[in-house]
Backbone bond lengths (Angstrom), bond angles and torsions (degrees), N, CA, C in turn:
res aa  C-N    CA-C-N  psi(-1)  N-CA   C-N-CA  omega(-1)  CA-C   N-CA-C  phi
1 M - - - 1.456 - - 1.517 110.32 -
2 A 1.341 116.16 136.05 1.457 119.77 173.38 1.523 109.31 -73.90
3 E 1.308 116.66 152.27 1.461 120.07 178.64 1.513 110.95 -145.11
4 I 1.329 115.14 147.56 1.458 121.20 172.63 1.515 107.78 -86.98
5 I 1.308 115.45 117.57 1.456 120.44 -174.15 1.523 112.74 -97.56
6 A 1.341 116.39 -22.65 1.465 117.85 -173.20 1.517 110.34 -163.27
7 G 1.320 114.86 163.01 1.451 122.29 174.77 1.508 110.59 -129.27
8 I 1.312 115.64 143.46 1.461 122.11 178.39 1.528 107.37 -126.52
9 G 1.301 116.94 133.98 1.460 121.68 172.51 1.512 108.63 -116.50
10 T 1.321 116.53 131.92 1.462 119.17 179.66 1.521 110.56 -151.29
11 S 1.320 115.86 141.60 1.453 120.53 168.17 1.530 108.90 -65.69
12 H 1.338 116.01 155.54 1.470 118.18 -179.42 1.533 111.36 -120.48
13 V 1.303 115.81 47.12 1.467 123.37 -175.97 1.529 110.74 -54.46
14 P 1.342 119.94 119.88 1.464 120.09 -176.35 1.519 113.30 -62.47
15 S 1.344 118.01 -34.88 1.466 119.61 -178.73 1.521 112.00 -68.41
16 L 1.340 117.53 -20.61 1.462 120.34 174.05 1.526 109.51 -64.36
17 G 1.351 116.54 -43.22 1.458 120.23 175.87 1.513 111.65 -63.11
18 A 1.334 116.24 -40.98 1.466 119.76 179.54 1.526 111.40 -64.38
19 A 1.334 117.18 -39.95 1.469 120.58 178.22 1.523 110.32 -61.57
20 L 1.332 116.29 -41.63 1.455 120.52 179.31 1.524 110.57 -66.72
21 D 1.322 116.11 -46.32 1.468 121.23 -175.50 1.520 112.39 -65.02
22 H 1.340 117.19 -29.32 1.456 121.03 -175.60 1.524 113.27 -107.26
23 G 1.332 116.82 18.22 1.457 121.30 172.46 1.507 115.15 67.56
24 K 1.342 117.45 33.04 1.457 120.42 -176.95 1.532 113.30 -107.25
25 T 1.329 117.82 13.79 1.464 120.29 -172.81 1.521 113.47 -67.55
26 Q 1.323 117.81 -21.16 1.463 120.23 -178.62 1.522 112.73 -106.23
27 T 1.337 116.51 14.05 1.464 118.95 171.80 1.531 108.94 -71.39
28 D 1.324 115.78 163.37 1.467 119.83 -176.95 1.528 111.28 -56.36
29 Y 1.314 117.20 -37.63 1.466 120.31 -176.23 1.522 111.78 -70.44
30 W 1.337 117.56 -45.23 1.462 121.33 -170.92 1.524 114.35 -93.57
31 K 1.323 118.32 -19.72 1.464 120.50 -174.67 1.537 113.29 -56.33
32 P 1.342 120.42 -45.32 1.479 118.58 -179.80 1.520 112.70 -59.78
33 L 1.336 117.47 -37.20 1.459 119.61 -179.67 1.527 110.89 -69.10
34 F 1.323 116.72 -49.15 1.469 118.89 -176.41 1.524 111.82 -68.95
35 N 1.328 117.99 -31.90 1.462 119.55 173.08 1.529 110.43 -62.15
36 G 1.333 116.05 -35.00 1.455 120.41 179.97 1.515 113.96 -69.79
37 L 1.325 117.80 -15.12 1.466 121.05 178.07 1.527 112.59 -82.33
38 E 1.314 118.15 -19.16 1.461 121.34 -168.78 1.530 114.06 -59.36
39 P 1.353 120.26 -44.73 1.474 118.36 178.87 1.528 112.45 -59.31
40 A 1.331 117.02 -38.43 1.464 120.05 179.05 1.524 110.67 -67.59
41 R 1.307 116.58 -39.70 1.471 119.64 179.15 1.523 111.32 -64.94
42 R 1.328 116.77 -38.44 1.469 119.08 177.24 1.532 110.11 -64.26
43 W 1.328 116.06 -41.37 1.472 120.10 178.83 1.525 110.49 -62.59
44 I 1.327 117.33 -44.04 1.471 121.35 179.95 1.522 110.07 -61.19
45 A 1.330 116.81 -43.52 1.463 120.23 -179.25 1.521 111.12 -63.14
46 E 1.334 116.98 -38.68 1.469 120.37 179.62 1.529 111.46 -73.85
47 T 1.326 116.68 -37.13 1.460 120.99 -176.32 1.520 111.75 -78.20
48 N 1.337 116.91 -41.46 1.463 124.12 171.55 1.537 112.79 51.87
49 P 1.337 118.43 63.26 1.465 119.47 178.83 1.529 111.66 -64.18
50 D 1.318 115.86 148.77 1.467 120.53 177.64 1.523 111.19 -72.99
51 V 1.326 115.67 -38.89 1.464 122.18 -175.30 1.520 108.70 -135.73
52 C 1.326 116.62 140.62 1.455 122.31 170.07 1.526 108.76 -116.58
53 I 1.317 116.47 123.92 1.457 121.87 170.81 1.523 106.15 -91.66
54 I 1.326 116.96 116.39 1.461 120.76 -174.03 1.524 109.72 -109.16
55 I 1.329 114.75 118.34 1.454 122.42 178.37 1.525 106.89 -92.69
56 F 1.326 117.01 117.44 1.460 120.57 -173.20 1.521 109.57 -147.06
57 N 1.314 116.03 174.49 1.458 119.60 171.56 1.518 110.09 -122.67
58 D 1.306 114.37 142.02 1.457 122.34 176.68 1.526 109.02 -78.95
59 H 1.353 116.05 147.18 1.456 121.63 -179.34 1.534 109.27 -115.82
60 A 1.329 115.41 57.02 1.471 123.04 179.16 1.529 111.99 64.58
61 S 1.325 116.49 31.05 1.466 121.03 175.14 1.524 110.80 -97.26
62 A 1.324 117.28 -47.01 1.462 121.67 178.53 1.522 111.77 -102.31
63 F 1.320 117.00 -28.54 1.456 122.12 -177.24 1.528 109.67 -124.09
64 S 1.306 115.98 163.49 1.458 121.94 176.60 1.516 107.56 -150.16
65 Q 1.320 116.62 -172.44 1.457 119.35 178.07 1.522 112.12 -67.71
66 A 1.325 116.53 -10.45 1.465 119.57 175.14 1.526 111.15 -72.90
67 L 1.324 117.11 -23.45 1.465 121.51 -179.49 1.523 108.47 -149.01
68 I 1.308 116.79 108.86 1.462 122.17 -178.20 1.526 108.29 -117.12
69 S 1.314 115.89 113.43 1.455 121.58 179.00 1.519 108.87 -109.19
70 T 1.319 117.08 134.83 1.460 119.52 177.97 1.523 110.53 -67.47
71 F 1.338 116.95 -48.87 1.465 122.17 177.31 1.524 108.21 -133.56
72 A 1.323 116.93 132.13 1.461 121.77 177.67 1.515 109.16 -134.65
73 I 1.334 116.34 145.25 1.461 121.22 178.78 1.523 109.33 -125.75
74 G 1.317 116.24 131.23 1.451 122.02 178.52 1.523 111.00 -87.00
75 V 1.330 115.95 126.96 1.462 120.72 -176.46 1.527 112.10 -116.19
76 A 1.323 117.63 9.81 1.466 122.00 -175.58 1.531 111.29 -74.91
77 P 1.343 116.74 161.05 1.464 119.44 175.68 1.522 113.66 -71.44
78 E 1.347 117.14 -20.93 1.458 119.89 176.39 1.522 109.96 -157.69
79 F 1.344 114.61 160.58 1.458 121.70 -177.23 1.528 107.50 -134.49
80 Q 1.316 116.08 123.70 1.460 121.18 -178.10 1.524 110.62 -81.00
81 P 1.342 118.54 143.15 1.464 120.17 172.35 1.528 110.18 -60.85
82 A 1.320 116.70 136.07 1.457 122.19 -174.86 1.526 111.24 -80.87
83 D 1.332 114.80 150.56 1.459 121.78 169.71 1.522 107.36 -87.11
84 E 1.329 117.31 111.02 1.461 121.54 -177.44 1.528 112.21 -98.38
85 G 1.350 116.17 23.66 1.449 120.47 177.30 1.513 113.84 109.58
86 Y 1.332 116.49 -11.52 1.464 120.62 179.31 1.527 110.18 -133.95
87 G 1.346 115.36 26.36 1.457 120.96 -178.87 1.510 110.74 88.14
88 P 1.334 117.79 151.94 1.464 120.71 178.39 1.529 111.03 -63.86
89 R 1.325 116.79 147.77 1.462 119.54 171.69 1.520 109.02 -60.19
90 Q 1.308 116.53 142.26 1.458 121.32 178.72 1.522 109.26 -84.68
91 V 1.320 113.46 69.86 1.458 121.84 178.93 1.523 107.85 -124.07
92 P 1.337 118.15 163.64 1.458 119.54 -178.30 1.528 112.57 -62.24
93 V 1.331 114.93 152.95 1.458 120.33 170.93 1.528 108.00 -60.83
94 V 1.313 116.56 140.06 1.464 121.93 -179.37 1.528 108.53 -84.21
95 K 1.311 116.96 118.86 1.458 122.11 -179.36 1.528 110.16 -88.28
96 G 1.318 116.29 129.72 1.448 120.74 -179.24 1.520 112.40 -91.54
97 D 1.319 114.86 -176.97 1.465 122.99 172.94 1.520 106.21 -134.65
98 G 1.336 115.58 85.87 1.452 120.93 -172.17 1.513 114.10 -59.68
99 E 1.321 117.77 -40.11 1.462 119.77 -177.06 1.528 111.29 -65.54
100 L 1.338 116.34 -46.73 1.465 118.73 178.54 1.522 110.76 -67.83
101 A 1.329 117.50 -38.82 1.463 120.61 -179.26 1.526 111.23 -62.71
102 W 1.331 117.28 -43.35 1.470 119.87 178.31 1.531 110.62 -65.86
103 H 1.316 116.29 -37.62 1.464 119.74 177.14 1.531 110.44 -62.29
104 I 1.333 116.78 -44.83 1.460 120.27 179.55 1.524 110.07 -64.58
105 A 1.337 117.14 -42.98 1.460 120.27 179.76 1.525 111.13 -58.92
106 E 1.331 116.41 -47.12 1.463 119.88 179.56 1.529 110.77 -61.97
107 S 1.333 116.11 -45.62 1.457 119.84 -178.59 1.527 111.33 -62.39
108 L 1.336 117.74 -42.17 1.458 120.96 -178.95 1.525 111.53 -66.34
109 I 1.318 116.57 -41.24 1.465 119.23 -179.19 1.524 110.51 -67.54
110 L 1.325 117.18 -41.36 1.463 119.59 176.75 1.524 111.60 -70.48
111 D 1.343 116.31 -19.24 1.462 122.00 174.81 1.536 110.72 -89.01
112 E 1.327 116.05 11.06 1.466 124.97 173.14 1.520 114.25 73.88
113 F 1.350 116.97 29.33 1.456 121.96 166.18 1.522 107.47 -102.33
114 D 1.319 116.77 124.98 1.466 121.38 -176.34 1.526 109.17 -85.63
115 M 1.324 115.99 91.49 1.450 122.13 -177.46 1.521 110.70 -90.71
116 T 1.326 115.95 139.75 1.457 121.28 167.29 1.526 107.35 -88.01
117 I 1.328 116.77 126.09 1.466 121.97 -178.84 1.522 108.27 -94.74
118 V 1.323 116.19 123.61 1.459 121.52 -172.89 1.534 109.32 -116.35
119 N 1.336 115.27 119.84 1.459 121.02 -179.23 1.519 113.18 -93.59
120 E 1.321 117.10 -13.92 1.468 120.69 177.87 1.515 107.85 -147.18
121 M 1.320 117.30 122.81 1.463 119.99 -174.05 1.530 110.21 -156.44
122 P 1.346 117.83 111.66 1.462 118.11 169.61 1.526 109.45 -67.72
123 V 1.311 117.27 144.90 1.467 120.80 -177.49 1.525 109.48 -115.36
124 D 1.327 115.36 130.04 1.459 119.97 -175.11 1.522 111.38 -98.80
125 H 1.337 116.80 -161.56 1.464 120.69 -174.32 1.516 112.41 -61.43
126 G 1.341 117.56 -23.31 1.456 119.49 178.12 1.510 113.45 -57.70
127 L 1.333 116.80 -27.00 1.468 121.64 178.41 1.523 112.44 -109.11
128 T 1.341 117.87 -38.63 1.470 118.27 -175.02 1.528 112.72 -75.50
129 V 1.341 118.12 -31.46 1.473 118.67 177.23 1.535 111.46 -64.98
130 P 1.354 119.86 -44.70 1.468 117.93 174.31 1.528 113.50 -57.39
131 L 1.331 117.92 -36.93 1.465 119.26 176.07 1.530 110.39 -64.06
132 S 1.334 117.08 -39.24 1.464 120.09 177.46 1.521 111.63 -67.40
133 V 1.327 116.57 -37.02 1.460 120.54 175.49 1.523 109.79 -57.11
134 M 1.328 116.79 -43.43 1.460 121.08 -174.69 1.520 112.77 -80.38
135 Y 1.335 116.74 -38.86 1.465 119.99 -167.15 1.523 115.12 -120.15
136 D 1.335 118.64 1.18 1.451 122.12 178.33 1.531 110.37 65.22
137 Q 1.333 118.76 -122.85 1.465 122.28 -173.59 1.538 111.62 -127.63
138 P 1.310 118.57 65.67 1.464 120.72 -179.89 1.533 111.52 -77.19
139 A 1.321 116.27 163.26 1.469 120.65 175.54 1.521 110.71 -66.54
140 E 1.325 116.42 -33.06 1.461 121.49 170.75 1.524 108.43 -148.27
141 W 1.328 116.59 152.98 1.458 119.64 -177.86 1.528 109.96 -65.62
142 P 1.335 118.32 135.09 1.470 121.23 -174.76 1.525 114.61 -73.79
143 C 1.334 118.27 -9.24 1.462 120.40 -177.78 1.523 109.67 -127.95
144 R 1.330 115.41 157.63 1.459 119.94 167.93 1.523 108.15 -79.97
145 V 1.319 116.38 154.53 1.459 121.25 -172.02 1.526 110.08 -129.42
146 I 1.323 115.45 135.04 1.463 121.57 169.88 1.527 106.96 -114.84
147 P 1.351 117.45 111.18 1.460 119.80 179.97 1.525 111.87 -84.11
148 V 1.322 115.48 132.57 1.466 122.00 173.91 1.522 106.41 -122.42
149 C 1.323 115.42 114.21 1.461 121.41 -173.91 1.525 110.03 -99.94
150 V 1.320 116.37 132.64 1.465 123.55 -178.39 1.526 108.65 -116.89
151 N 1.317 117.08 134.62 1.459 120.45 175.00 1.525 110.35 -75.63
152 V 1.324 116.10 108.31 1.470 119.83 170.91 1.527 109.87 -120.01
153 I 1.331 116.39 11.66 1.459 121.93 -174.83 1.521 111.78 -96.55
154 Q 1.316 116.12 -50.32 1.460 121.94 -171.73 1.521 110.55 -106.89
155 Y 1.341 116.51 125.21 1.459 120.33 175.96 1.530 109.13 -64.98
156 P 1.349 119.24 140.37 1.472 128.05 1.45 1.525 112.38 -89.59
157 Q 1.314 115.27 129.99 1.459 121.26 175.30 1.531 109.33 -84.58
158 P 1.357 117.24 160.19 1.464 118.86 173.84 1.525 110.41 -67.03
159 T 1.308 116.58 160.05 1.464 120.58 177.86 1.536 109.77 -80.51
160 A 1.323 115.25 161.76 1.462 119.82 174.04 1.527 110.48 -59.94
161 N 1.328 116.70 -37.23 1.460 120.69 179.10 1.523 111.48 -63.41
162 R 1.347 116.39 -39.88 1.469 120.02 177.94 1.530 110.24 -64.67
163 C 1.326 117.00 -40.15 1.470 120.45 176.94 1.529 110.74 -64.46
164 Y 1.322 116.04 -39.69 1.473 121.18 178.35 1.532 110.23 -61.31
165 N 1.319 116.41 -45.02 1.465 120.10 178.79 1.520 112.19 -68.94
166 L 1.329 116.58 -31.87 1.467 119.42 174.13 1.528 109.66 -60.91
167 G 1.334 116.91 -41.15 1.462 119.78 177.45 1.515 112.07 -59.49
168 K 1.323 116.41 -41.35 1.466 120.03 178.26 1.529 110.64 -63.60
169 A 1.328 116.61 -39.60 1.463 120.63 179.14 1.525 111.38 -68.64
170 I 1.332 116.79 -36.61 1.470 119.71 176.04 1.522 109.97 -63.03
171 R 1.320 116.99 -41.17 1.471 119.22 177.78 1.522 111.09 -60.87
172 R 1.340 117.31 -44.24 1.465 119.79 177.94 1.529 110.42 -59.96
173 A 1.314 116.41 -40.41 1.460 120.49 -179.92 1.531 111.04 -64.00
174 V 1.326 116.21 -47.08 1.469 120.33 -178.80 1.528 110.44 -62.12
175 E 1.330 116.92 -43.32 1.460 120.14 -175.70 1.523 113.07 -73.37
176 S 1.328 117.53 -10.37 1.461 120.37 175.19 1.526 111.98 -96.36
177 Y 1.329 116.37 4.28 1.476 120.95 179.86 1.525 108.35 -89.67
178 P 1.341 118.10 128.85 1.468 119.15 -169.01 1.525 115.50 -75.22
179 E 1.334 118.19 -21.43 1.469 119.21 -176.69 1.526 110.25 -73.01
180 D 1.314 116.31 144.79 1.464 122.15 -179.29 1.531 108.71 -80.45
181 L 1.332 116.44 97.23 1.455 121.94 -177.95 1.521 110.16 -129.41
182 R 1.319 115.26 145.78 1.461 121.84 174.63 1.525 107.14 -103.98
183 V 1.327 115.71 117.84 1.461 121.79 -170.40 1.523 109.83 -117.53
184 A 1.322 115.70 133.15 1.469 121.56 170.44 1.522 107.94 -108.79
185 I 1.320 116.74 145.23 1.463 121.19 176.45 1.519 108.63 -115.86
186 V 1.331 115.76 134.16 1.461 122.12 -171.88 1.523 108.71 -119.79
187 G 1.337 116.58 119.76 1.459 121.58 173.68 1.514 109.25 -99.87
188 T 1.317 117.09 131.64 1.461 119.97 -173.32 1.530 111.19 -124.33
189 G 1.334 115.37 170.53 1.458 122.25 175.39 1.511 112.64 108.44
190 G 1.352 114.05 169.23 1.456 119.46 179.16 1.533 111.66 64.37
191 L 1.284 120.41 -162.51 1.460 124.54 0.71 1.542 109.00 -82.22
192 S 1.336 118.20 -134.97 1.455 118.16 -174.45 1.530 111.23 -60.41
193 H 1.327 114.66 131.03 1.459 120.80 172.06 1.522 110.21 -171.58
194 Q 1.308 114.60 152.70 1.461 121.55 174.50 1.520 107.59 -141.16
195 L 1.321 115.48 131.74 1.462 120.33 -171.52 1.515 113.64 -99.50
196 Q 1.322 118.95 -8.03 1.452 119.96 -174.67 1.531 110.20 -149.27
197 G 1.331 115.17 170.27 1.452 120.28 175.52 1.523 113.55 81.19
198 E 1.317 115.91 -172.72 1.463 121.15 -176.01 1.521 112.69 -65.69
199 R 1.349 117.46 -24.81 1.471 120.17 -178.77 1.519 111.99 -99.69
200 A 1.312 118.90 16.50 1.465 121.19 178.85 1.524 109.96 -53.46
201 G 1.317 115.37 133.22 1.452 120.93 -177.97 1.514 114.37 91.30
202 L 1.334 117.41 4.88 1.466 121.58 -179.23 1.533 111.04 -59.09
203 I 1.331 115.76 130.80 1.461 122.55 171.30 1.524 107.19 -131.75
204 N 1.336 116.40 126.72 1.469 121.21 179.58 1.524 107.67 -120.83
205 S 1.321 116.33 85.37 1.463 121.34 -174.83 1.521 112.16 -63.79
206 E 1.326 117.29 -35.54 1.463 119.63 179.73 1.531 110.69 -63.39
207 F 1.327 116.80 -44.69 1.465 120.67 178.29 1.530 110.07 -63.67
208 D 1.329 116.93 -43.27 1.465 121.42 -178.93 1.525 111.80 -60.54
209 T 1.328 116.25 -50.03 1.463 119.28 -174.43 1.526 111.60 -69.88
210 T 1.323 116.89 -34.09 1.469 119.62 174.35 1.517 110.43 -64.97
211 F 1.327 116.46 -41.94 1.464 121.63 176.98 1.524 111.24 -58.28
212 L 1.322 117.33 -47.79 1.461 120.90 -178.78 1.531 110.86 -61.64
213 E 1.330 116.98 -44.20 1.455 120.62 -178.84 1.524 111.32 -63.68
214 K 1.318 116.97 -47.62 1.457 119.86 -176.80 1.524 112.16 -73.09
215 L 1.316 117.31 -30.55 1.460 119.10 176.11 1.521 110.35 -61.25
216 V 1.330 116.76 -36.60 1.463 120.92 179.24 1.527 110.82 -74.71
217 T 1.320 117.08 -48.64 1.466 119.99 -166.67 1.520 114.84 -96.34
218 E 1.326 117.89 -31.95 1.470 120.15 -176.57 1.530 111.06 -150.38
219 P 1.324 117.72 64.15 1.470 120.39 -176.40 1.525 113.61 -60.59
220 E 1.326 116.73 -27.79 1.465 119.71 -179.20 1.530 111.64 -61.59
221 T 1.326 117.11 -25.42 1.468 120.04 -176.37 1.525 112.84 -80.27
222 I 1.324 118.64 -15.45 1.471 120.09 -177.68 1.526 112.89 -121.01
223 K 1.328 117.61 0.05 1.472 118.59 -177.15 1.524 112.26 -70.20
224 S 1.326 117.69 -14.07 1.463 121.23 178.30 1.525 112.32 -95.26
225 T 1.327 118.22 5.62 1.465 121.12 176.96 1.524 109.56 -55.21
226 S 1.307 116.90 131.75 1.468 120.84 -173.51 1.521 111.85 -80.40
227 H 1.324 114.79 160.79 1.463 120.39 173.66 1.528 110.26 -57.46
228 T 1.314 116.67 -40.99 1.461 120.68 -178.11 1.523 111.53 -60.14
229 E 1.341 116.33 -40.26 1.462 118.70 179.64 1.522 111.37 -67.65
230 Y 1.332 117.51 -40.10 1.471 119.03 175.77 1.523 110.83 -59.96
231 L 1.323 116.49 -45.68 1.460 120.04 -179.03 1.528 111.17 -63.58
232 R 1.317 116.91 -41.78 1.461 121.19 -178.37 1.520 111.50 -69.65
233 E 1.321 117.18 -46.37 1.467 121.15 -172.08 1.525 113.52 -88.72
234 A 1.339 117.06 -32.75 1.465 120.03 -172.62 1.520 113.62 -115.43
235 G 1.327 117.76 -0.10 1.456 120.49 178.99 1.518 112.33 89.64
236 S 1.326 115.32 169.31 1.466 120.05 -174.00 1.527 112.63 -63.30
237 E 1.320 117.83 -32.47 1.466 120.46 177.65 1.529 112.41 -91.26
238 G 1.313 117.30 -9.41 1.460 120.43 177.61 1.515 112.71 -64.20
239 I 1.323 117.11 -18.21 1.464 119.78 178.88 1.530 111.83 -63.02
240 E 1.340 117.09 -15.05 1.470 119.93 173.98 1.529 111.80 -57.33
241 M 1.308 117.84 -20.85 1.459 121.41 -178.34 1.516 112.77 -59.91
242 I 1.342 118.12 -21.44 1.464 118.94 179.33 1.524 111.63 -61.51
243 M 1.335 117.55 -23.88 1.474 119.80 -178.02 1.525 112.02 -70.01
244 W 1.329 117.39 -23.35 1.459 120.22 177.19 1.522 110.66 -64.67
245 F 1.337 117.20 -26.23 1.462 120.13 179.63 1.526 111.97 -66.88
246 T 1.321 117.73 -28.83 1.464 119.62 176.72 1.522 109.81 -64.28
247 M 1.328 116.38 -43.91 1.462 120.61 174.79 1.517 111.08 -59.40
248 R 1.347 116.08 -47.28 1.463 119.52 -175.10 1.521 111.88 -68.12
249 G 1.338 117.16 -35.95 1.452 120.49 179.72 1.512 113.09 -65.23
250 A 1.330 116.97 -23.99 1.465 121.32 -179.17 1.522 112.88 -81.64
251 L 1.333 117.36 -4.90 1.467 121.39 -176.62 1.527 110.81 -104.85
252 D 1.333 115.53 173.66 1.455 121.17 174.98 1.530 110.47 -62.07
253 D 1.336 115.63 159.49 1.462 119.17 175.67 1.532 110.84 -60.49
254 Q 1.321 116.50 -41.54 1.463 122.06 175.95 1.520 108.47 -108.55
255 V 1.310 117.25 127.34 1.459 121.48 -176.79 1.519 110.32 -125.55
256 N 1.317 115.51 161.28 1.460 121.81 171.70 1.524 108.32 -93.21
257 E 1.326 116.05 122.40 1.462 119.52 176.18 1.528 108.44 -84.84
258 I 1.318 115.08 114.71 1.464 121.01 -178.91 1.517 111.40 -84.90
259 Y 1.337 115.97 -39.42 1.467 118.92 -175.71 1.521 109.69 -160.23
260 R 1.345 114.92 144.79 1.459 121.62 174.37 1.525 108.39 -140.00
261 F 1.320 115.91 138.94 1.461 120.78 -179.33 1.518 108.23 -146.33
262 Y 1.331 115.90 135.21 1.458 121.69 178.63 1.514 108.03 -137.23
263 H 1.342 115.96 133.24 1.468 118.74 -174.70 1.527 110.42 -145.80
264 V 1.314 114.82 137.03 1.457 123.23 173.06 1.519 107.33 -135.67
265 P 1.345 119.05 135.62 1.458 126.69 1.73 1.516 112.16 -97.22
266 A 1.324 114.85 159.14 1.465 122.54 169.38 1.520 105.30 -132.10
267 S 1.338 115.96 89.87 1.459 120.55 -166.24 1.525 106.71 61.48
268 N 1.327 119.34 -128.38 1.477 119.52 176.71 1.526 110.65 -107.50
269 T 1.326 115.39 37.01 1.461 122.39 -174.74 1.525 109.84 -132.06
270 A 1.324 116.00 148.86 1.467 119.91 167.39 1.518 108.13 -84.48
271 Y 1.338 116.92 135.10 1.464 120.83 -179.64 1.525 109.81 -103.83
272 G 1.325 117.15 133.25 1.455 121.80 176.52 1.512 111.06 -133.02
273 L 1.339 115.88 149.99 1.464 122.60 -179.95 1.522 108.59 -145.24
274 L 1.317 116.50 130.96 1.460 123.57 175.12 1.523 109.27 -129.76
275 V 1.332 116.86 140.73 1.458 121.89 169.98 1.532 106.98 -126.98
276 L 1.326 116.20 119.76 1.470 122.85 -175.81 1.514 109.65 -125.10
277 E 1.320 116.51 140.92 1.471 122.16 175.73 1.515 109.94 -118.67
278 N 1.318 116.53 144.73 1.455 120.56 170.99 1.530 109.39 -67.92
279 E 1.313 115.37 142.39 1.462 119.02 178.51 1.508 111.69 -70.91
C-alpha cells in the first residue's frame, strides 16, 4: 500500500529560483534564506520519498482566463519547465507518475471532487521553485511528481476548507493504491504578499506566524478563514496560503513538526517553510 509519510509547506517565491539559477545564494541578501533551507534539505535527502504530490498554482503559463479550472491534476509522464517570459528555468524536466496520477484522479472524481485531468502542462515557478527548495540543483529530480493545480488567481477561488478536504481525499486515494510507495505532499504559495496597488509590498508577519502555528497544531480552527480575511491580512497574493491546507488535510490530525523556518524579506514576499511527519 502507498502511504503519505510527510507534508512540506513552502512559499514559491520566483526570485528564489532566480537567485539559485544565477549563483546568488551566498550573497548578503540571499544567504540567510538559503542557509535556513539546509535542515529541510537534509531531512528530504534522508527521507527520500518516491513521489511528491505538489499542490501549486499556475501563473498564466499553462492556463489563462480562457480556461479556469478550480482543481487540476497532471497525469503526463513528464512536465516541461515553462517559459515565463524570460525563457524556461534551466532545471531538470519534471518526471510524472502516470499510473498513480490516474488512480488519484479517478478516486477524487468518484469521491465527488471535480478534477480537470491534464495530459500536457508546462510547470512554472509555482512548482519548480519548491523542487529547488527541497533538492537544490540536481542533474535530475530525485522523485516523481504529481502536480495538482489550484485556482487562487481568479475569483471565485475554493475555500481553505475545500482545500483541506481535498487533502483528505488525496490521502484516501493514495492509501488505496496497491504499490508500496512513500509519498510526500507539498503545499505551496504565500505567505503574505501583495504585488500591486497601494499595498504593494505588504508583509504581515504576525498573521503569517499565527497561520503556521495553527496549521500545525489546530488546523480545524482556521480552515474557515474567509477569502476576505486573507486579502485584508495577507494581501492579494496571500490567498495562496489556502493551498497549504491541502497538504495539512492529507496528514494525521496530530503531526510531528520536524522543522519550521520563516524569513523576511524574500523579494517582496514573506518566506515560510514547514516540514511535518505523520506520527
